[in-house]
Every structure is written in structure tokens, then in C-alpha cells.
C-alpha positions in Angstrom: 0.3 11.3 -0.9 -0.4 7.6 -0.9 1.1 5.2 -3.5 0.3 1.6 -4.1 1.8 -1.0 -6.4 0.2 -4.4 -6.8 2.3 -7.2 -8.3 1.3 -10.8 -9.3 3.1 -13.8 -8.0 5.8 -13.4 -10.7 6.6 -9.9 -9.6 4.9 -8.2 -12.6 3.0 -5.0 -11.9 -0.7 -5.5 -12.4 -2.1 -2.4 -10.7 -1.1 0.9 -9.2 -2.8 3.7 -7.4 -2.2 7.2 -6.1 -4.2 9.3 -3.8 -3.5 12.8 -2.6 -4.2 13.1 1.2 -3.4 15.5 4.0 -0.4 14.5 6.1 -1.5 13.5 9.7 1.8 14.3 11.4 2.6 10.7 11.8 4.4 8.7 9.2 3.2 5.3 10.5 -0.4 6.5 10.2 0.2 7.4 6.5 1.9 4.1 5.9 -1.1 2.3 7.5 -3.4 4.4 5.2 -1.4 3.3 2.2 -1.7 -0.4 3.3 -5.5 0.0 3.6 -5.7 1.6 0.2 -3.6 -1.3 -1.3 -5.9 -3.9 0.3 -9.0 -2.1 -1.1 -7.5 -1.9 -4.6 -6.5 -5.6 -4.5 -10.0 -6.6 -3.3 -11.8 -4.5 -5.9 -9.6 -5.9 -8.7 -10.0 -9.5 -7.2 -6.3 -10.0 -6.9 -6.6 -12.5 -4.0 -5.2 -13.9 -1.8 -2.7 -11.1 -1.1 0.6 -10.6 0.6 0.9 -7.0 1.8 4.4 -5.6 2.0 5.2 -2.5 3.9 8.5 -1.0 4.8 7.0 0.3 8.1 8.0 -2.2 10.7 5.7 -0.4 13.2 2.6 -0.9 10.9 3.5 -4.5 10.3 4.0 -5.2 14.0 0.8 -3.5 14.9 -1.2 -5.4 12.2 0.2 -8.6 13.5 -0.7 -7.8 17.1 3.0 -7.7 18.1 2.7 -4.2 19.5 -0.1 -2.4 21.3 -1.5 0.9 20.1 -3.7 3.6 21.6 -3.1 6.4 19.1 -4.9 7.7 16.1 -3.4 4.9 14.0 -5.5 2.4 15.9 -8.4 2.8 13.4 -6.2 2.2 10.4 -4.6 -0.8 12.0 -8.1 -2.2 13.0 -9.2 -1.9 9.3 -6.0 -3.7 8.1 -6.6 -6.5 10.6 -10.2 -6.9 9.7 -9.4 -6.9 6.0 -6.7 -9.5 6.3 -8.9 -11.7 8.5 -11.7 -11.6 5.9 -9.3 -12.3 3.0 -8.5 -16.0 3.2 -4.8 -16.8 3.1 -3.7 -13.2 3.1 -0.9 -11.8 5.3 1.3 -8.8 5.9 5.1 -8.7 6.1 7.9 -6.2 6.5 10.2 -5.4 3.6 13.2 -3.0 3.4 12.6 0.4 2.0 14.7 -0.5 -1.1 12.0 -3.0 -2.0 9.3 -0.4 -1.7 10.8 2.4 -3.9 8.0 2.4 -6.5 5.3 2.8 -3.8 7.2 5.8 -2.4 7.7 7.3 -5.9 3.9 6.8 -6.5 3.2 8.6 -3.2 5.1 11.6 -4.4 3.3 11.5 -7.8 0.0 11.4 -6.0 0.5 15.1 -5.1 -0.1 15.9 -8.8 -3.6 14.4 -8.7 -6.8 15.8 -7.0 -8.5 12.4 -6.5 -7.8 8.7 -6.3 -6.4 7.3 -9.5 -6.2 3.5 -10.1 -4.6 1.8 -13.1 -5.2 -1.9 -13.7 -3.1 -3.8 -16.3 -2.5 -0.7 -18.4 -0.3 2.1 -17.2 0.5 5.6 -18.5 4.0 6.5 -19.6 4.9 8.2 -16.3 4.1 5.1 -14.3 5.9 2.8 -16.8 8.9 5.1 -16.4 8.9 4.5 -12.6 8.7 0.7 -13.2 11.7 0.8 -15.6 13.8 3.0 -13.2 13.4 0.5 -10.4 14.8 -2.4 -12.3 
């Protein structure tokens, strides 16, 4: 599954999303798909500009053109690059996995849903519990 957490500049969670997807045999591809989903959610909610954080160094390096790519992930990376270019003052950066634990918990939770679910400003108890456990 894909999990996305969107925070404001003060670190407060303002949106979250989960989406059940089929695994593509490549973790970096799935990480790139999660980044693309996060960008879409941020754009739709008008949370701009954005700083995208991913614990996948490969995805961040590819999105920053620091590494070449000829695999299936190319299309995901191209979409990330196009989105970041169109969003003024937006960027992507690498963070440690410890800083991304809520997104990973949301990705596991996504398997319980049949479609994309997005929460903005108001979260159900199970999501609030994830937030409180990460503090």
C-alpha cells in the first residue's frame, strides 16, 4: 500500500492518504509512487509550496537528476520531476526512515481499504493513534 502524511511548516499533520496498490517487485518504484501520490494530495489541497521528504535515497537522487534511470521507475520519476518543476519553490529531500514512520504505518493500513482515502484536517481515531504513537 501507499501511505502519505502531509505536515504544515510547524510539523502539524494537515492531511493523510492511503491507497491500496499492487506491489511492482521494486521498492523504489513503490516509494516513487507514494511521492507522486503525496504531491497530488498536496496540490489538490493547495498546500503549496511543498518540501517532499522520502526515505528512499534512490528516489530522491533520481528526482534530483543525480542518478540515471532506464527502468520502469522512469515514468514515476518523470512525473515527480514535472510536478516539482511546475510547483514554484518546491523541492525533494532525503530523510531517515525513522522520520518517515507514519508514512510507512499508513502504507500498511492502506491494505485495509479498497480505494484511495484522503483525510484533510480531520482524522479518524486509527490515524490519530498513529500520530500519537510516533511522538
